[in-house]
Residue, then its C-alpha position, 0 to 999 in steps of 0.5 A: m500500499k505504501k508504494n501505491v500511495v507514493v506512486a499515486g502521489v507522484l502521478g497526482g502531483l504530475v497532473v497538478l503541475v501540468w494542469l497549473t502550467f496549462s491553466n495559468a500559462m496557456l488558457p486566456i482566463k487568468s491573463r484577462l483578469i490581470r490588467n497589463t495595459v499600463p502605457l510604457e511611460a506610466q510603467l517607467e514612472i511606477h518603476a522609478a517610484l518602486k525602486n526609490n521606495i521598495t528596496e527589500p523583498g516583502t509585501y507593501s500596502c497602503p494602510y489607512v493613515g489615520w484622521h490626523e494624517e488624512a487631514s493633510f491630504p484633502d483627496y486621500r479618500d479618492q486614492p486607490v487601495y493597493s498592495i505590492t508584493y516584491d520578491g527581489f526579482t528584476h526583469g533580468s533575473a526572472g526565470s532563475l533557480a528560485d522560480f523552480v523552488p515550489i515545484p516539489v510542493p504539488f508532489i508533497v501535497a498529492i502524496i499527503a492526499a493519497w496517504m489520507l485517502s488510503m487511511t480512510s474508511r472502506n466505504i469511501l475506498s470501495r468506489y472509484p467516484r467516492r475516492v475521486l470526490f475525497v481528493a476533490v474535497i481536499g481541493l475545495i478545502i484548499a480553495l475555501y481557505e486559501d482563496v475565498l477567505q482572502m476576499s475579506f483580507g485585502p485589495t485582491p480583486k474578487s474575480y481573480l480569487v474566484f478564478l483561483a478557487i475554481n482552479n484549485v477545485i478543478t486541479w485537485t479533481l483532476a489529481g483525484l482521478v489519478i490518485a483514486w485510480r492507484v489507491r484502492p482498498v486492500a483485501d481484508k487479510t484478517v484471520y478469524k478463529e472459530 
């Protein structure tokens, strides 16, 4: 069973990696949700402001300044709310080794999902659709916690978070198809004495 769990996890992780690459890089849905129509002149101004003010990797935001400071900026309430995440990369360093660090994560999570499935009741293990649903529910939990919950905590557009949530459920349903194919109930070897 242990070998089946690892094999199922590796195959499931491969499905996750392929689907995420396809859905993020090749499908036009995500790119339509990201606004990238800033003119070059404005980009250069933004780059200059970022270089001068954001020098260390981290997440930067514009929290409410307080009513004392707000009085100094008459149009403060009309300014956009934003957050900026800076990883320390430049256009020249994109595609470096650090971009590949997360690659093992889908395999680790898929192996954990396969192990959890292998430890569940025989009632779930007895039917292929139930096994697929078990893994898909793990994706639903990830989506609810990671994506839907974020709708309450920041300026990320809701349409983008909904895309991520749906993509998580699709991802783990596809992984579930493979994991459920490999993780099956083991024959009961219990010996009963009369």
